[in-house]
C-alpha positions, -999 to 999 in steps of 0.1 A, spaced: -300 73 -174 -275 44 -170 -304 22 -159 -319 28 -194 -285 20 -210 -282 -12 -190 -318 -22 -199 -311 -14 -237 -281 -37 -238 -301 -63 -218 -329 -63 -244 -306 -63 -271 -290 -95 -259 -323 -112 -255 -335 -99 -290 -305 -114 -306 -309 -146 -289 -344 -148 -301 -337 -137 -337 -306 -159 -340 -286 -129 -350 -258 -133 -324 -224 -139 -341 -193 -152 -328 -162 -130 -329 -139 -155 -346 -139 -187 -366 -115 -207 -345 -134 -234 -328 -132 -246 -290 -115 -278 -301 -87 -260 -319 -81 -236 -291 -80 -266 -267 -108 -250 -246 -132 -278 -235 -170 -272 -240 -177 -275 -203 -151 -248 -193 -164 -226 -221 -201 -230 -207 -186 -220 -172 -170 -192 -184 -202 -179 -199 -220 -185 -167 -196 -164 -149 -198 -137 -176 -237 -138 -174 -236 -133 -136 -213 -105 -139 -236 -88 -164 -268 -94 -142 -250 -80 -112 -244 -49 -129 -279 -46 -139 -289 -52 -103 -263 -26 -88 -280 0 -110 -316 -10 -97 -303 -8 -63 -290 26 -68 -324 38 -83 -339 24 -50 -313 40 -28 -302 8 -16 -270 5 -37 -240 29 -34 -215 20 -62 -221 15 -99 -189 10 -117 -196 -20 -135 -179 -47 -156 -202 -49 -186 -181 -51 -217 -151 -64 -197 -164 -99 -191 -136 -114 -211 -113 -111 -180 -131 -143 -165 -108 -163 -189 -78 -153 -168 -96 -167 -138 -97 -200 -158 -62 -201 -170 -45 -191 -138 -44 -209 -105 -67 -200 -77 -33 -194 -56 -20 -169 -80 -24 -135 -62 -47 -111 -84 -46 -72 -80 -78 -63 -99 -92 -36 -120 -125 -25 -106 -143 -38 -138 -131 -74 -131 -161 -88 -113 -162 -116 -139 -128 -126 -129 -135 -129 -93 -168 -146 -101 -152 -173 -120 -123 -179 -96 -150 -183 -67 -168 -208 -89 -137 -229 -88 -135 -230 -51 -160 -251 -31 -184 -232 -7 -180 -199 -23 -211 -180 -32 -200 -149 -53 -234 -135 -63 -245 -134 -26 -210 -118 -15 -213 -91 -42 -250 -84 -33 -238 -77 4 -210 -55 -10 -234 -37 -33 -258 -30 -3 -228 -19 20 -238 -48 46 -216 -54 75 -218 -91 65 -198 -83 31 -171 -109 35 -143 -87 23 -147 -52 34 -175 -56 61 -196 -28 44 -167 -3 43 -167 -2 5 -177 -20 -26 -146 -37 -35 -134 -69 -53 -114 -90 -31 -113 -122 -12 -88 -137 11 -98 -174 0 -94 -162 -35 -60 -147 -32 -75 -113 -43 -66 -84 -20 -92 -57 -20 -90 -26 -44 -110 4 -44 -116 27 -74 -76 27 -78 -59 48 -104 -30 25 -110 -18 26 -75 -19 -11 -72 6 -17 -98 38 -11 -77 27 -37 -51 18 -62 -78 54 -57 -92 67 -61 -54 46 -93 -50 60 -107 -81 96 -99 -72 91 -112 -35 83 -147 -50 119 -149 -62 136 -135 -33 117 -158 -7 129 -186 -29 165 -173 -27 161 -168 10 148 -204 17 118 -189 33 93 -217 36 65 -196 51 57 -175 20 20 -171 11 27 -176 -26 39 -207 -42 74 -208 -57 61 -211 -91 32 -185 -85 23 -158 -109 9 -125 -102 -20 -109 -122 -24 -70 -122 -52 -56 -143 -60 -21 -151 -77 1 -177 -62 18 -208 -67 54 -192 -47 42 -161 -19 29 -182 -9 65 -186 -6 73 -149 29 78 -138 23 52 -110 15 25 -138 44 36 -159 68 35 -130 57 -1 -120 59 -13 -154 94 2 -158 104 -14 -126 95 -50 -139 113 -43 -171 143 -31 -152 144 -62 -132 135 -86 -160 162 -69 -183 188 -81 -157 175 -114 -155 156 -111 -124 125 -132 -119 94 -112 -125 64 -136 -128 37 -109 -136 10 -105 -161 -1 -69 -166 -37 -70 -180 -46 -38 -197 -83 -40 -204 -85 -13 -232 -120 0 -239 -107 31 -256 -118 57 -230 -114 70 -194 -145 84 -182 -150 108 -213 -114 110 -225 -106 89 -253 -74 68 -258 -57 75 -291 -62 44 -314 -28 24 -313 -15 45 -283 -15 14 -258 3 -10 -284 28 18 -295 37 25 -259 42 -10 -245 48 -33 -275 85 -28 -277 96 -23 -241 128 -39 -231 123 -70 -208 84 -69 -215 66 -95 -236 36 -77 -254 4 -99 -264 -28 -86 -278 -61 -100 -278 -98 -94 -285 -114 -93 -250 -149 -97 -266 -138 -131 -281 -136 -160 -256 -114 -181 -279 -88 -153 -287 -86 -142 -251 -82 -179 -241 -53 -184 -265 -36 -153 -256 -40 -158 -218 -26 -192 -220 6 -178 -238 10 -151 -212 6 -176 -184 32 -199 -199 57 -169 -203 53 -157 -166 49 -191 -150 77 -210 -169 101 -184 -179 95 -160 -149 92 -130 -172 67 -100 -172 38 -100 -199 17 -71 -211 -15 -86 -222 -35 -60 -240 -70 -71 -240 -94 -49 -263 -128 -45 -245 -158 -22 -248 -174 -2 -221 -213 -7 -225 -230 15 -198 -209 47 -195 -182 50 -168 -207 47 -138 -245 51 -127 -244 88 -133 -226 90 -164 -244 96 -197 -225 85 -226 -242 105 -251 -228 138 -236 -196 128 -252 -203 101 -276 -225 98 -307 -252 73 -309 -234 55 -337 -203 53 -315 -224 37 -286 -243 13 -309 -210 1 -324 -197 -7 -289 -230 -25 -281 -226 -47 -311 -193 -60 -298 -209 -71 -265 -187 -99 -253 -216 -117 -236 -234 -120 -267 -204 -132 -285 -198 -159 -258 -233 -171 -262 -230 -172 -300 -199 -192 -298 -216 -218 -275 -245 -220 -297 -226 -224 -330 -202 -251 -314 -233 -270 -302 -225 -266 -264 -259 -249 -257 -289 -241 -275 -301 -204 -276 -331 -214 -255 -305 -230 -228 -284 -198 -228 -316 -177 -223 -326 -200 -194 -292 -196 -178 -294 -159 -182 -329 -157 -168 -324 -180 -139 -294 -159 -128 -314 -128 -130 -343 -143 -111 -319 -156 -84 -304 -122 -79 -339 -106 -76 -347 -129 -47 -314 -128 -30 -310 -90 -32 -342 -85 -10 -324 -106 17 -291 -87 12 -308 -53 17 -319 -63 51 -286 -77 64 -271 -54 91 -250 -24 83 -221 -8 102 -238 6 132 -215 33 147 -180 49 145 -165 20 165 -177 -5 141 -163 15 110 -130 20 126 -126 -16 141 -105 -26 111 -81 4 109 -56 -14 132 -49 -49 120 -55 -78 143 -26 -90 165 -13 -125 158 4 -148 180 40 -156 169 69 -174 185 103 -159 179 135 -166 199 166 -143 201 197 -155 182 223 -174 202 253 -156 215 276 -178 194 257 -168 162 257 -132 172 295 -132 181 302 -147 145 281 -120 129 296 -92 146 331 -107 149 348 -76 129 328 -52 150 334 -65 184 359 -40 197 337 -12 183 306 -25 201 322 -21 234 326 16 229 302 47 224 289 51 190 269 76 171 232 71 160 241 58 123 264 31 134 240 18 161 211 16 137 232 -4 114 240 -29 141 203 -28 151 194 -37 116 217 -66 115 204 -80 148 169 -77 135 176 -96 100 193 -123 122 163 -123 147 136 -122 120 141 -147 91 114 -131 70 128 -96 73 144 -79 44 158 -44 39 153 -26 5 161 7 -10 182 28 -30 220 22 -22 214 2 10 234 -27 -5 272 -27 -8 275 9 -2 257 8 31 234 36 26 242 73 21 248 78 57 262 41 65 229 31 84 228 -1 63 266 -6 65 276 -43 61 243 -58 59 247 -67 23 279 -83 31 263 -103 61 231 -112 46 233 -111 8 213 -96 -19 182 -115 -14 176 -99 20 194 -65 14 178 -54 -19 194 -24 -39 163 -9 -58 162 14 -87 155 51 -81 119 53 -76 102 56 -43 69 42 -55 88 11 -66 105 9 -31 72 10 -11 55 -11 -39 83 -38 -32 75 -35 6 39 -38 3 41 -67 -22 67 -85 0 44 -82 29 17 -98 8 39 -128 5 46 -131 42 78 -114 44 87 -84 69 100 -56 49 121 -28 60 123 -2 33 142 28 32 135 62 17 166 81 13 153 115 23 122 127 39 110 149 10 114 120 -15 86 102 1 61 127 -15 68 111 -48 52 81 -35 31 90 -3 0 74 -17 16 38 -15 15 45 23 -18 65 25 -39 48 -2 -25 13 -2 -6 1 28 -25 20 54 -59 12 41 -56 -26 34 -65 -38 68 -95 -13 68 -110 -24 34 -103 -61 41 -119 -62 77 -84 -71 88 -80 -101 66 -52 -87 45 -22 -69 60 10 -55 48 32 -50 79 63 -29 74 88 -6 89 96 23 66 130 39 77 132 76 64 163 98 70 150 135 74 142 165 95 163 198 96 196 210 109 217 190 84 249 210 75 259 214 40 227 207 22 200 231 12 168 228 -6 137 210 7 149 177 -9 176 170 17 166 192 45 129 189 49 110 196 79 75 184 77 59 152 91 24 164 84 19 136 55 22 110 81 3 124 110 -32 122 96 -32 86 81 -54 64 103 -35 34 118 -1 44 109 26 45 136 51 74 133 82 71 155 110 96 158 141 88 179 165 116 192 196 96 200 212 64 192 203 46 222 166 52 217 168 45 180 180 11 187 154 3 212 125 20 193 135 3 159 133 -30 177 99 -21 189 88 -8 155 97 -43 139 78 -62 167 49 -40 159 48 -49 124 56 -85 131 33 -92 160 6 -65 154 8 -63 117 13 -25 118 25 0 92 52 20 108 72 51 97 105 55 115 120 89 108 157 92 117 171 127 122 198 131 97 214 160 118 219 136 146 232 107 126 270 115 134 265 136 164 285 124 194 286 155 216 258 174 235 272 205 254 307 208 242 332 192 218 345 159 231 321 153 258 305 123 240 272 127 256 253 119 225 270 88 217 261 55 233 273 19 237 252 -7 217 228 -25 238 220 -62 225 186 -75 218 167 -78 251 182 -49 268 172 -13 271 137 -18 256 114 11 249 78 3 245 52 15 219 40 50 233 67 52 261 80 89 263 113 99 277 118 123 305 151 141 313 154 160 346 131 165 374 125 202 372 91 216 382 92 252 371 85 244 334 81 213 311 95 214 275 76 189 253 96 181 221 112 154 199 141 146 175 164 177 171 141 195 195 150 173 224 189 175 217 185 215 216 164 214 245 189 195 268 214 221 257 191 249 268 181 229 300 218 231 311 219 270 303 186 275 323 198 256 354 226 281 356 200 308 359 182 289 385 154 277 363 146 240 368 133 223 336 122 189 327 124 179 290 102 153 276 109 135 245 77 122 228 95 96 207 61 86 193 44 110 173 16 90 158 -2 84 181 10 105 208 7 90 242 -13 118 256 -18 102 291 20 98 294 26 134 285 0 148 308 14 128 337 50 141 329 40 177 328 17 175 359 43 189 384 49 218 363 27 250 359 41 259 325 48 240 293 68 249 264 64 229 231 94 229 208 88 216 173 114 216 145 88 212 117 69 240 102 44 255 124 15 249 100 4 213 100 32 207 126 28 184 158 29 215 179 -8 222 167 -20 191 181 0 194 213 -12 228 219 -49 218 212 -44 188 237 -29 211 264 -60 235 260 -85 208 260 -70 185 287 -47 207 308 -63 241 306 -45 250 340 -11 250 322 3 283 309 14 269 274 34 282 245 53 270 217 83 275 194 82 259 160 100 264 127 86 290 103 65 283 73 95 283 49 116 259 29 153 256 41 179 274 23 217 265 20 246 272 43 246 293 75 211 307 65 199 268 67 189 274 105 175 310 103 137 297 103 144 268 129 142 267 166 175 270 182 189 265 219 191 302 224 155 307 213 144 279 238 163 295 267 150 330 257 113 318 256 115 299 289 129 331 306 101 351 292 77 326 303 91 326 339 89 363 343 
């Protein structure tokens, strides 16, 4: 059992101290390395506390009072980075970095890392970071956003945070969270270094640095040579990262306090002074197995385990202090035992602290706290100057893409912290011209052309939000988001939840998508599924159907992000970007005159209702609203009076408003352009069954198929004529 393994390492530590057999890892002295004795002693105390907390977590698990036992034993060398870096350097931590957080906490008056971690181990609602929702490393005061058992998913946002320091400076943004000379630390294991997310993030940092873009980040790879039970080939990490363009590679022995100190100082110098990325390859050991239920001897020999234990960094640090005369063996033992005894007393108190009592308590931090912000509209003079070359066009009806581009310009003008980022959003103005002229008007610091990597785009957005910016990232096509959906699901959406609302990453993710696009086939450019967003707690999902609504809803989405710190997904129907006509060529009924800020507002959850018919209500959104209005006209010619309801907000749906809108109608038809399995229509039909059982309800949705090319592209989708036919059938 892992408890036995922990106790074995513990006993070996004590025996080596008593026998005087502990040996330092290198011959370099503290003075030669420039590490003051008191600082070295402080590092040992942090390492010792981390080790004793690992032991305690396993004891708690054995008692049924602890619930997470992935520990830091063997990785305690990361405490050195906490000594080298400033407290205000943001750190995105590996789950084996307890020693780092402990040591950083020791540098901040009033912090009690031992008590805080015991509360976390016991899932107490008093846990100062997650409120009992998960055992995570993290602290608002220590600039450590919470991370769970991440498999490299935190690297993109760490890169985004580092990048944001430079653009905030170029923007002249004085309200940034991080200092202008700040550095970002991002740590992970050797196994995670193989993950596509890690490789993409490191590639992004190299891509930026290669062009001279400031990228002050230290990638700390804590290499213990194994991922659960899968070994990392010897030399693999060095071979993979030591010769990357734009990346400085530094290696050190993480079991040797002095070697780690020297390498960390060098890494910090490069990142802070030269604003360049560093890959700090720290060789460590994993002493207890992966977690509490992992028995190493199932896949390692006794000799291998013993060899790892002989490299124990805590023992090496103790030997260094003894040989340098900083502490005696007895004093080392006294410090170690005192920490253990203190934890034994504290843990009994921690166990009795309150737990999350009910579902409401668990869910309380899914939606971030609202913040009070003051924001004034730009003056008429400033707006007139910004739009001087578009003044004539702004007085005439325009299609959705043009209206969105103007809305984004107004938003960048109104929100000084806002940035737009994505592929081709710069001088080109986007694939569909929805970001046209933004780069010309606001420059490359606020309109950021990214490399082709959706994880990098969303990571930039999350990281920029960590630094106080208000990102509006663009994903070029809906299907592309699946390359990076965990950046929304596992990172952005969970941040408030796992930090008890202390950390937030507000943003508005613009995505061009949905079907009916002419000339494109394949699911990458003509995708019709929103299921990936609909089940993520706390995420707002908005889908406008026309240009006028798109402008008003985009403004509301940015307000939600700015004031309510929400993560918002704004899906723009590609097929309606350039659409001007509704019923016949030249009628211009789908084009709108641009309304300036303050006019034509649409509130969060506000639905649209077209017509006052009481024979039947059609509930739909996006392209479905466009098609249903066409059907409405044809049905009226047959004497059937239909009202059409545009949901607008799909996550969450304003059920009360929908029920009120359909109330006069005995029949309801749901029209959903997305694939029937997993579509919004499923939830709507369930709602009608449960909350409006008196209504006769039916639905039309896309078939469970990918979309082909050319004329066949619409064969599996709802059409105007299908809607008309279904309504006539229901009215019989």
